[in-house]
C-alpha positions in Angstrom: 0.0 0.0 0.0 1.2 3.5 -0.8 2.0 5.7 2.2 -0.1 8.8 2.3 2.0 12.0 2.8 0.3 15.2 3.7 2.5 18.1 4.5 1.8 20.5 7.4 2.0 24.2 7.2 4.8 25.9 9.2 2.2 27.3 11.7 0.8 23.8 12.2 -2.7 25.0 11.7 -3.8 23.7 8.4 -2.1 21.0 6.4 -1.2 21.9 2.8 -1.1 19.5 -0.1 1.4 19.2 -2.9 -1.1 19.2 -5.7 -3.8 21.5 -7.0 -7.0 21.8 -5.0 -8.9 19.9 -7.7 -7.2 16.6 -7.5 -8.3 13.4 -5.7 -5.1 12.6 -3.7 -7.0 12.8 -0.4 -9.4 10.1 -1.8 -6.5 7.8 -2.4 -5.1 8.4 1.1 -8.5 7.7 2.6 -8.7 4.5 0.5 -5.3 3.5 1.9 -6.5 4.1 5.5 -9.6 2.1 4.8 -7.6 -0.7 3.1 -9.4 -0.4 -0.2 -7.6 -1.9 -3.1 -7.4 0.9 -5.7 -6.5 -1.3 -8.7 -9.3 -3.9 -7.9 -11.9 -1.1 -7.6 -10.6 0.6 -10.8 -10.8 -2.8 -12.7 -14.1 -4.0 -11.3 -16.0 -0.7 -11.1 -14.3 1.9 -13.4 -17.3 4.3 -13.4 -17.6 4.2 -9.7 -13.9 4.7 -9.3 -14.0 7.9 -11.5 -17.1 9.2 -9.8 -15.4 8.9 -6.4 -12.5 10.9 -7.8 -14.8 13.5 -9.2 -16.7 14.0 -6.0 -13.5 14.2 -4.0 -11.9 16.7 -6.4 -14.9 19.1 -6.1 -15.3 18.6 -2.3 -15.4 21.8 -0.3 -14.2 20.0 2.9 -10.6 19.2 1.9 -9.1 21.1 4.9 -11.0 18.9 7.3 -10.2 15.8 5.4 -6.5 16.6 5.1 -6.3 17.4 8.8 -7.9 14.1 9.8 -5.8 12.1 7.4 -2.6 13.8 8.7 -3.5 12.4 12.1 -3.9 8.9 10.6 -7.5 8.7 11.6 -6.3 8.1 15.2 -7.9 11.0 16.8 -10.6 11.4 14.3 -14.2 10.8 15.3 -15.9 8.7 12.6 -19.3 10.2 13.3 -17.9 13.6 12.1 -16.1 12.1 9.1 -19.2 10.9 7.4 -20.9 14.2 8.0 -18.4 16.2 6.0 -17.1 13.6 3.4 -19.5 13.1 0.5 -17.8 9.8 -0.4 -17.8 8.4 3.2 -20.8 6.1 2.8 -19.6 4.6 -0.5 -16.0 4.2 0.8 -17.2 2.5 3.9 -19.3 0.1 1.9 -16.6 -0.6 -0.6 -14.1 -1.3 2.2 -16.5 -3.7 3.9 -17.3 -5.5 0.6 -13.6 -5.9 -0.3 -12.9 -7.4 3.1 -15.8 -10.0 2.9 -15.5 -13.4 1.4 -16.7 -13.7 -2.1 -20.1 -15.3 -2.2 -20.4 -18.6 -4.0 -21.2 -18.4 -7.7 -24.3 -20.2 -8.9 -24.8 -21.1 -12.6 -28.5 -21.4 -12.3 -31.5 -21.0 -10.0 -31.8 -24.8 -9.7 -28.2 -25.0 -8.4 -29.1 -22.4 -5.8 -32.4 -24.2 -4.8 -30.5 -27.4 -4.1 -28.6 -25.7 -1.2 -29.7 -26.8 2.2 -29.9 -24.7 5.3 -27.9 -25.9 8.3 -30.1 -27.8 10.8 -29.9 -26.8 14.4 
């Protein structure tokens, strides 16, 4: 996983980023923290991947996000993160789905109907 680097300003008040304010580098840092595989997401869901980037690049809350990411999410309160991040619900869902086991694949409805539920 790539290490997310966010530079702090000399005063220590607001972190500054190396790129323009319209990039999605904070998205990739957040994905790293949430252990989301960028390449898998880009391959499996390219439109969703680009939409997340677009939403992040236009987000008005970059200062809050950069501040929380520079702390490594350690001191951050998750209940506030989802309030200011427009991608938070989708990123949380993607992270959970990527960590889950893949469901069994069924070729037909009849193959699925032959499954038996475990008896107590």
